[in-house]
Structures are given as C-alpha cells and as structure tokens.
Backbone bond lengths (Angstrom), bond angles and torsions (degrees), N, CA, C in turn:
res aa  C-N    CA-C-N  psi(-1)  N-CA   C-N-CA  omega(-1)  CA-C   N-CA-C  phi
1 M - - - 1.448 - - 1.525 108.71 -
2 G 1.303 117.05 132.43 1.453 122.24 -178.03 1.523 112.47 -89.98
3 F 1.310 114.92 179.43 1.457 121.32 178.52 1.512 109.41 -153.88
4 K 1.341 115.91 165.26 1.457 122.25 178.09 1.517 108.99 -110.07
5 M 1.304 116.06 146.13 1.457 121.17 173.61 1.526 108.76 -65.96
6 N 1.340 117.10 130.71 1.458 122.78 179.68 1.521 108.19 -132.60
7 S 1.316 118.35 94.35 1.461 122.84 -177.16 1.515 112.71 -60.47
8 S 1.330 117.79 -30.07 1.462 119.70 -178.56 1.527 111.78 -70.69
9 A 1.332 118.20 -16.15 1.459 121.34 178.72 1.525 112.07 -95.27
10 A 1.332 117.63 0.16 1.463 121.28 -178.09 1.520 110.77 -66.01
11 Q 1.319 115.52 135.18 1.466 121.60 179.65 1.515 109.42 -137.03
12 Q 1.300 115.76 144.70 1.454 121.91 170.71 1.509 105.78 -123.44
13 D 1.289 117.09 123.10 1.446 120.90 -172.75 1.532 111.34 -87.14
14 N 1.337 115.84 69.39 1.461 119.26 175.50 1.522 110.25 -95.15
15 G 1.333 117.15 0.51 1.448 121.17 175.98 1.507 115.09 83.76
16 L 1.311 118.90 -9.86 1.464 121.40 -179.06 1.513 110.28 -98.34
17 K 1.310 115.53 130.20 1.452 120.34 171.34 1.524 107.40 -81.26
18 P 1.322 118.24 148.80 1.462 119.63 179.09 1.528 111.65 -62.61
19 E 1.312 115.92 150.96 1.455 120.35 174.36 1.519 108.23 -59.80
20 G 1.308 116.20 146.18 1.457 119.51 178.89 1.509 111.52 154.68
21 I 1.316 115.01 -164.78 1.455 122.16 -177.72 1.521 109.32 -107.59
22 Y 1.325 115.98 133.23 1.455 122.62 -179.52 1.522 109.39 -129.55
23 E 1.327 115.64 137.10 1.456 121.90 172.66 1.527 106.90 -87.87
24 C 1.335 116.84 124.34 1.463 121.80 -173.22 1.523 111.69 -133.32
25 L 1.333 115.06 170.08 1.456 123.55 169.79 1.522 107.34 -121.83
26 I 1.319 116.63 142.99 1.461 120.26 174.60 1.527 106.00 -77.87
27 S 1.330 117.23 115.20 1.465 119.62 -175.27 1.521 113.06 -103.74
28 S 1.332 118.62 -25.07 1.464 119.39 176.65 1.523 110.46 -161.82
29 A 1.324 114.43 158.08 1.466 122.22 176.52 1.516 107.47 -140.79
30 E 1.320 115.75 135.36 1.456 119.91 -176.55 1.525 109.59 -149.79
31 E 1.302 116.25 135.42 1.459 120.86 177.33 1.526 108.16 -88.00
32 R 1.318 116.55 130.04 1.466 121.41 -179.61 1.525 109.60 -136.27
33 T 1.311 115.62 153.04 1.458 121.89 176.11 1.520 108.08 -116.52
34 T 1.335 116.76 131.09 1.463 121.29 179.70 1.524 109.61 -75.47
35 K 1.327 116.15 168.76 1.466 119.59 178.42 1.525 111.45 -67.14
36 N 1.338 116.94 -17.31 1.468 121.25 176.11 1.530 112.19 -88.03
37 G 1.340 116.94 -1.50 1.460 120.78 176.17 1.519 115.94 94.53
38 A 1.325 118.86 1.32 1.469 121.58 178.36 1.534 108.66 -81.51
39 T 1.325 116.18 133.90 1.461 120.94 -179.66 1.515 109.69 -105.65
40 G 1.323 115.35 134.44 1.449 120.57 -178.78 1.516 111.99 -136.98
41 L 1.301 115.08 154.13 1.457 123.21 175.04 1.518 106.59 -98.20
42 N 1.335 116.30 104.84 1.464 122.01 -175.46 1.514 110.35 -90.87
43 L 1.320 115.84 123.12 1.457 122.07 178.20 1.525 108.98 -108.16
44 S 1.334 116.22 133.45 1.459 122.21 173.14 1.516 107.11 -103.17
45 L 1.322 115.74 123.78 1.458 122.37 -178.75 1.525 107.99 -116.08
46 V 1.319 117.23 119.36 1.461 121.20 179.57 1.529 108.25 -92.22
47 I 1.325 115.81 134.76 1.461 121.10 179.14 1.525 107.71 -74.48
48 R 1.309 114.95 124.78 1.463 121.53 -172.65 1.523 112.67 -62.99
49 N 1.349 115.00 140.37 1.459 120.39 176.80 1.525 111.85 -100.82
50 D 1.328 117.66 3.89 1.462 120.52 176.61 1.526 111.54 -101.29
51 V 1.319 116.29 7.71 1.462 122.87 176.24 1.519 106.35 -124.16
52 E 1.323 116.99 135.31 1.457 120.46 -178.14 1.531 109.03 -72.52
53 Q 1.337 115.16 106.49 1.461 122.81 -179.90 1.519 108.28 -162.12
54 K 1.300 117.09 163.28 1.457 121.48 178.69 1.529 109.71 -79.13
55 F 1.321 115.61 161.61 1.459 124.69 175.89 1.529 113.41 65.55
56 K 1.341 116.35 30.49 1.466 120.25 177.29 1.529 109.57 -54.29
57 N 1.326 116.09 139.31 1.464 125.67 179.74 1.529 113.01 71.82
58 G 1.328 117.66 2.13 1.455 120.69 174.20 1.526 109.47 -77.42
59 Y 1.308 116.91 169.69 1.456 121.21 -177.99 1.517 112.05 -117.59
60 I 1.306 114.78 145.59 1.462 123.79 171.24 1.528 105.22 -122.66
61 F 1.316 116.78 135.17 1.460 120.88 -177.72 1.528 109.52 -112.08
62 H 1.314 114.71 139.14 1.465 121.61 -177.63 1.526 108.24 -136.18
63 T 1.322 117.01 134.92 1.458 121.27 -179.17 1.522 110.75 -123.15
64 L 1.322 115.69 132.10 1.458 122.69 169.04 1.524 106.02 -102.28
65 W 1.338 117.01 128.36 1.457 121.01 -176.30 1.525 111.14 -98.12
66 K 1.336 115.37 144.27 1.461 120.28 175.69 1.523 108.57 -66.16
67 R 1.316 115.68 145.80 1.464 121.39 179.73 1.524 110.13 -76.45
68 R 1.310 116.07 144.00 1.479 119.94 175.79 1.516 110.60 -71.61
69 E 1.314 115.77 -36.26 1.466 121.34 177.42 1.527 108.63 -127.92
70 P 1.331 116.24 78.36 1.461 119.31 -176.19 1.525 112.72 -69.38
71 T 1.324 115.12 145.61 1.460 121.14 175.49 1.531 108.16 -83.66
72 A 1.321 116.33 174.85 1.468 120.75 176.79 1.532 109.99 -60.75
73 E 1.328 116.96 -37.34 1.468 121.18 178.03 1.533 110.48 -65.33
74 D 1.349 117.18 -41.30 1.460 121.67 178.35 1.528 111.50 -63.09
75 M 1.317 116.88 -33.32 1.461 120.79 -178.83 1.529 112.10 -67.66
76 Q 1.322 117.59 -20.63 1.465 120.41 175.55 1.525 111.06 -64.32
77 V 1.323 116.33 -25.71 1.462 122.20 -179.83 1.538 109.44 -116.58
78 R 1.322 116.20 40.55 1.471 126.30 176.37 1.523 114.40 56.53
79 G 1.335 117.14 34.01 1.457 120.83 173.55 1.516 115.41 92.75
80 Y 1.325 118.21 -1.43 1.468 120.76 174.56 1.523 107.96 -79.98
81 G 1.317 116.87 160.50 1.461 120.66 178.74 1.526 109.97 -61.59
82 F 1.321 117.32 115.75 1.461 121.87 -177.46 1.521 110.51 -56.75
83 G 1.325 116.85 -43.98 1.462 121.01 179.94 1.526 112.05 -62.28
84 Q 1.331 117.14 -39.38 1.461 121.00 178.74 1.533 110.95 -66.52
85 V 1.324 116.35 -41.55 1.462 120.26 179.59 1.536 109.74 -65.44
86 M 1.335 116.43 -40.63 1.461 119.94 178.92 1.535 111.13 -67.61
87 A 1.338 117.37 -36.01 1.468 121.11 176.87 1.531 110.07 -64.25
88 L 1.321 116.75 -37.40 1.459 121.28 176.60 1.533 110.18 -63.34
89 G 1.325 116.90 -45.97 1.461 121.08 177.79 1.517 112.50 -63.15
90 K 1.329 116.36 -39.52 1.469 120.53 179.03 1.529 110.47 -64.65
91 A 1.343 116.10 -44.94 1.465 120.63 179.34 1.525 110.92 -61.93
92 A 1.332 116.88 -34.78 1.462 121.39 -179.43 1.527 112.39 -81.81
93 G 1.328 117.01 -4.13 1.457 120.59 176.50 1.519 114.44 77.86
94 L 1.347 117.07 27.07 1.456 119.05 177.51 1.525 109.53 -68.26
95 T 1.321 116.48 150.90 1.459 122.67 -176.97 1.525 110.39 -67.00
96 D 1.332 115.82 123.43 1.462 121.21 178.29 1.527 109.42 -64.32
97 G 1.312 117.26 131.08 1.453 121.95 178.86 1.518 114.05 92.88
98 K 1.338 118.56 -8.81 1.464 121.09 178.94 1.524 109.25 -66.33
99 E 1.322 117.09 136.29 1.464 121.68 -178.97 1.525 110.56 -95.32
100 Y 1.327 115.52 142.59 1.463 122.83 178.66 1.521 108.55 -125.07
101 A 1.326 116.43 139.50 1.468 121.56 179.31 1.527 111.14 -68.72
102 G 1.317 116.67 -27.52 1.458 121.16 -179.72 1.514 110.60 -172.30
103 L 1.314 115.01 179.77 1.461 120.93 -178.75 1.529 111.33 -61.47
104 E 1.333 117.36 -34.43 1.459 121.08 -179.91 1.524 111.53 -58.79
105 D 1.335 116.99 -45.02 1.462 121.00 179.18 1.526 111.12 -64.94
106 F 1.325 116.18 -39.15 1.461 121.63 177.95 1.527 109.91 -61.23
107 L 1.342 116.58 -47.36 1.461 121.04 -178.80 1.526 111.23 -64.59
108 A 1.318 117.28 -38.87 1.460 120.63 178.12 1.531 110.51 -62.27
109 D 1.329 116.94 -35.57 1.463 121.63 179.43 1.534 111.79 -71.85
110 L 1.319 117.38 -22.89 1.469 121.65 179.94 1.524 113.55 -76.24
111 M 1.330 117.13 -23.23 1.457 120.20 -172.16 1.522 112.16 -60.74
112 K 1.328 113.32 134.80 1.463 123.95 177.87 1.529 112.91 68.94
113 R 1.326 117.23 15.27 1.469 121.13 176.70 1.526 108.71 -85.93
114 P 1.330 116.48 140.48 1.465 119.97 179.06 1.531 111.73 -81.82
115 V 1.317 115.74 143.57 1.461 122.94 174.69 1.528 108.37 -141.81
116 R 1.313 115.40 159.43 1.470 121.98 175.13 1.520 106.68 -108.48
117 V 1.315 116.17 125.04 1.458 122.93 -173.73 1.523 110.23 -110.26
118 T 1.325 116.59 130.70 1.462 121.06 170.54 1.524 106.22 -99.96
119 L 1.324 115.99 115.00 1.461 122.65 -175.30 1.522 109.66 -101.80
120 K 1.314 116.71 132.43 1.467 123.19 176.44 1.522 108.82 -125.76
121 H 1.318 116.09 164.21 1.461 121.96 173.86 1.518 108.36 -103.95
122 E 1.310 115.38 142.59 1.462 121.36 -178.32 1.521 108.67 -138.10
123 E 1.323 115.60 136.82 1.454 119.79 178.48 1.519 110.08 -92.26
124 Y 1.329 115.86 133.83 1.465 122.29 178.06 1.519 107.27 -144.53
125 N 1.321 117.46 125.50 1.468 122.57 -177.94 1.530 111.32 52.14
126 S 1.316 116.10 44.82 1.466 124.23 177.20 1.529 113.67 64.55
127 K 1.330 118.13 17.29 1.465 121.75 175.62 1.516 108.97 -122.06
128 L 1.319 116.25 148.47 1.451 122.23 -179.95 1.526 109.62 -94.76
129 Y 1.337 116.76 131.82 1.460 123.13 -179.04 1.519 110.25 -128.66
130 E 1.352 115.39 157.15 1.461 121.42 171.40 1.519 108.15 -82.53
131 R 1.337 115.07 141.78 1.460 119.97 177.08 1.525 108.49 -141.12
132 V 1.332 115.67 133.39 1.460 120.10 175.22 1.516 106.76 -76.07
133 E 1.318 115.86 113.97 1.456 119.92 179.98 1.519 111.31 -84.96
134 Y 1.343 115.95 -34.64 1.455 118.74 -173.72 1.519 109.88 -154.79
135 L 1.323 116.28 141.68 1.458 123.14 172.07 1.515 107.86 -115.02
136 D 1.328 116.37 136.45 1.453 121.15 -179.49 1.523 108.39 -140.21
137 Q 1.327 115.83 170.86 1.455 119.75 177.29 1.523 109.93 -69.38
138 T 1.305 114.83 146.69 1.459 121.30 -178.64 1.524 111.77 -66.67
139 A 1.315 114.99 155.41 1.459 120.63 172.83 1.533 109.84 -91.25
140 F 1.345 116.88 -7.50 1.458 123.09 -176.37 1.523 109.41 -126.75
141 K 1.309 116.20 88.09 1.468 121.72 -174.89 1.525 112.72 -67.78
142 E 1.337 117.73 -34.98 1.459 120.22 179.44 1.524 108.77 -77.49
143 V 1.319 116.28 120.42 1.461 121.64 -176.68 1.522 109.57 -103.07
144 R 1.337 115.06 123.63 1.463 121.54 176.60 1.531 109.74 -127.77
145 H 1.304 115.21 21.85 1.462 121.07 -179.94 1.523 109.77 -64.10
146 V 1.320 116.34 141.27 1.457 122.12 176.96 1.528 107.29 -115.42
147 M 1.334 115.86 119.45 1.464 120.20 177.80 1.522 108.66 -66.21
148 K 1.323 116.76 127.14 1.460 121.28 -177.40 1.522 112.62 -83.36
149 K 1.307 116.75 -30.81 1.460 121.12 179.01 1.514 107.40 -149.80
150 P 1.310 117.48 162.65 1.468 119.06 -179.95 1.520 110.98 -58.26
151 S 1.327 115.55 143.90 1.458 121.94 179.47 1.522 110.01 -68.64
152 V 1.312 115.06 170.39 1.449 122.46 174.91 1.524 108.06 -56.33
153 N 1.335 117.90 139.46 1.457 120.08 178.74 1.516 110.08 -58.20
154 S 1.305 115.60 125.37 1.447 121.26 -178.19 1.507 109.05 -158.20
155 Q 1.303 115.72 152.57 1.447 119.98 175.61 1.523 109.87 -66.88
156 Y 1.319 116.51 -30.29 1.461 122.09 179.59 1.509 107.81 -118.30
157 Q 1.317 116.63 106.17 1.452 118.58 177.44 1.516 110.96 -149.03
158 A 1.308 114.10 155.02 1.458 120.80 -178.04 1.522 109.39 -75.56
159 P 1.332 117.63 135.86 1.461 119.73 175.34 1.518 110.32 -73.56
160 P 1.340 117.52 150.64 1.466 119.07 178.80 1.525 110.49 -67.44
161 T 1.343 115.09 151.58 1.459 120.04 178.68 1.518 109.30 -111.70
162 T 1.333 116.42 164.77 1.452 119.88 -179.85 1.521 112.03 -120.44
163 Q 1.321 117.12 -2.09 1.462 120.81 -177.34 1.534 109.80 -84.85
164 Y 1.334 116.56 136.47 1.449 121.07 179.24 1.522 110.03 -102.93
165 A 1.312 114.87 142.70 1.472 119.91 179.07 1.517 109.70 -74.52
166 A 1.306 115.68 138.68 1.462 120.99 178.54 1.518 109.57 -75.74
167 Q 1.331 116.97 144.77 1.450 120.62 -179.57 1.523 111.39 -62.86
168 A 1.318 117.42 -33.38 1.461 119.99 178.85 1.515 110.83 -64.43
169 A 1.324 117.53 -41.21 1.462 120.86 179.16 1.523 109.77 -65.65
170 Q 1.327 117.10 -37.93 1.460 119.96 178.04 1.521 110.55 -64.35
171 A 1.313 116.77 -39.63 1.467 119.95 -179.71 1.518 110.92 -64.51
172 V 1.331 117.18 -40.72 1.464 120.80 177.92 1.519 109.69 -64.82
173 Q 1.336 117.13 -45.77 1.456 120.57 -179.58 1.518 111.31 -65.97
174 A 1.319 116.81 -38.31 1.463 119.93 -179.98 1.526 110.59 -61.90
175 A 1.306 116.29 -35.90 1.462 119.98 179.72 1.522 111.19 -69.12
176 Q 1.348 117.45 -25.09 1.459 121.25 -178.28 1.525 112.39 -89.28
177 F 1.326 118.30 -25.92 1.461 121.40 -175.45 1.516 109.08 -82.98
178 K 1.307 115.95 128.14 1.454 120.30 178.88 1.518 108.65 -123.93
179 Q 1.306 116.19 122.60 1.452 122.16 178.50 1.522 108.30 -77.54
180 L 1.313 117.72 132.91 1.456 120.78 175.93 1.520 108.85 -70.59
181 P 1.314 117.99 139.94 1.467 119.33 179.74 1.527 110.31 -68.29
182 L 1.327 115.31 141.74 1.457 120.74 177.06 1.516 109.03 -83.19
183 D 1.316 115.87 152.46 1.455 120.00 176.21 1.520 110.19 -67.52
184 D 1.308 116.47 143.02 1.457 120.24 -178.97 1.513 113.08 -75.68
185 D 1.328 117.56 -12.05 1.450 119.36 -175.77 1.527 113.12 -96.75
186 L 1.339 117.83 16.96 1.451 120.33 177.53 1.532 109.61 -69.90
187 P 1.331 117.58 147.24 1.458 120.41 -174.35 1.526 114.44 -77.17
188 F 1.306 119.66 8.59 1.457 120.59 -179.88 1.492 111.34 -134.18
C-alpha cells in the first residue's frame, strides 16, 4: 500500500512543543521539593482537545516557587508569591473576592478550569526547555474537553469527563482561534 508525502504531518520527537499560545485545562497541582531543597507548586496543564490546535491532550508543566523571604501576604498562600497565585486564579476565572480557608481550597477550585498559556523556550545548562511565560483567561469559556487518560496522581486533579465535543462546536471554535505567527528566525 502506498502513501503520499504530507509535510503538515511531519514530527520530530524532541519533546518540545513549539513556542506559542495553547488553550489548556488545569488538570493537577502538587507541591514538590527538589533535591536541592527548593519547594514548588507544580501545575499540570493539559492542552484542550475541544479547541482546534496542535498537541491536543499533551501536557505543559508550570511551577510556582516558594519565596526565600516571603512577605506576610505570601504567607497567606504558604510562602508562594501572593501576586503569582492571584494571577493564576485570575487567569482561571476564579470569582474576585471569594474567600478560601487555605491554599488547598484554592487549588481544588482551580481544577478543570480553562486557561490560555503562552509557551516559550528557555535555555538552561545548555539545554532547551519549555517555560510558561504567561497565563491568561481562555478565549473559549465553554469546556467540552474529554480527558483521554487519568491525570497525573495528585491531591488536586480534575476528574475525567464523559461528554464528547460536537464537531459543529469545534468548527465554530476553530474559526475563532487564531495562532500567533512564529518568528522566522527561530533555530528550528
């Protein structure tokens, strides 16, 4: 059986998604400590499959690091940057003024919330990594994403859904989503 060359299907498995904007859902949050002793709040963001975009069901990881010298405001969110935590809540569309008993309740409220992620590449120790440069509110408030497999084990994670997105809704959303053009001078 023969085949045709299809350049748009070409993939190189270097593990890096191209820089750009991705519509995602917050699927899990977990606090971890590195072997060097730095503690971070690791967020797993799944790329939505109900929005026409590449890398559907792929993951983007984002970490908020605890402050070395936290302020009183930072201590309300267990030493993480208060402004960063609030920016995360704003991007996820949490209700302004809502009170939370602690960071755990806040994180539980974030699960399965849509966000728009601006992904950049950053070099560290001569290796290229993905880095979330910016989180913003989604352009697609109605979520019809279907989890393909269970999320990463986490105390805070989105439950799987069983509803499938209609093709008509995808077509409407695809017409609204516009990918930002990449710079021509990228090294790949």
